[in-house]
N, C-alpha and C positions, 0 to 999 in steps of 0.2 A: 725323586723328582728334582730336576735341576732348578736352581735359583736363577733369577735375571742376571745376577752377577756372573754366574757360571756361563750362561749363554753369551753374555757380552765378551767374556774372556775367550770362548771358543770362536766367535765371529772374528774377533781381533786377530787371533792367531791364524785363522783361515785367510783373512784378507791381507795379511803381511805380504804374501806372494800373490798379489792380485793379478799380475801379468800371466801367471800360470793358469789362473781360472778362466780367463777370457771374458769378453763383454756379456755373453748370454748368462753365464753363471753369476757374474758380478751383478747383473740386473736382478736376478732372482734373490741374491743376497740383500740387495737394497730394499726389496719389498719386505723381506723377513726383518730387516733392521727397522724399518718403519713400523711394522707390527709390533716389534719388541719395545719401541719407543712409546707406542700407545699404551702398552701394558705397564710400562714403567711410569708413565705420567699418572695412571690411575693409582698406582702404588704411592706415588708422591703425595697425591691429594689425601689419601687415607693416613699417611704418616704425618702430614702437616696438621690434619684434623686432631690426631692424637696428641701431637706436640702442643697445639693450641689449648687443648683441654688441660694438659699439664701446666701450661703457663697461667691459666686462670686459677688453677688450684695453688700454685706457688705465689701468685699475686695476693691471694687472700691471706697467705701466711706472711709474706714479706712486707706487705703494705707499701711497697715501692716498686714502680714499674722496672726501674734500672736493676734493682736487686733480684726481682723475679726473673728478668731476662738473663741475668748472670747465673742464677741457680738453674734456670731451664737448660742453659748451655752445658751443664754438667750432668745431664740426665741421659739415660739410655735412649729415651724417645728422640732427644735432639740428635744423638749419634746416629740413629737409624735413619732419621730424616736427612741428615747431611750425607750419609753414604748413598742414599738414592739420588740426591742432587749431583754428587760426583759421578755416579754411574750414568746419569743422563747426559752430563757433559762428555764423557768418554764415548757414549753412543752417538751423540750428535757429531762428534768429530769423525767417527767411523762412517756416518752417513755422508758428510761432506767429502771425505776422502774417496769414497766409492763413487759419488757423483762426479767428482773431478776426474777420476779415472775414466768413467763412461764418456764424459764429454771429450776428453783427449782422444779416446779410441775412436769416437765417432768422427772427430776432426781428421784424424789420421786416416780413417777409412775413406772419407770424402776426397782427400788429397790423392789417395792411391787409385781411386777409380776415375780420376780426371784424365 
């Protein structure tokens, strides 16, 4: 089973040559990217919940919010959460680029049909 990271990488490679895809395929990819973002956001919520539980646990041990935060940022839970955040940023950039391409293609088509 492919991970969200794998899917984002595949979409990124596919969209590198977006001109070759054309507006119709790019529109389909945009829908798939939006769906992927929705799934990723659900994962982020879950990872953040797990991280927050870890922070509570560490706060009880550390007796200081600052120390607990520092300790939390050295855990696998924090790493997994931050990886998802970075994946979301990459995915949002793919969405923006695809939307930009589609707007430019639409504008070009309008000028061509005048």
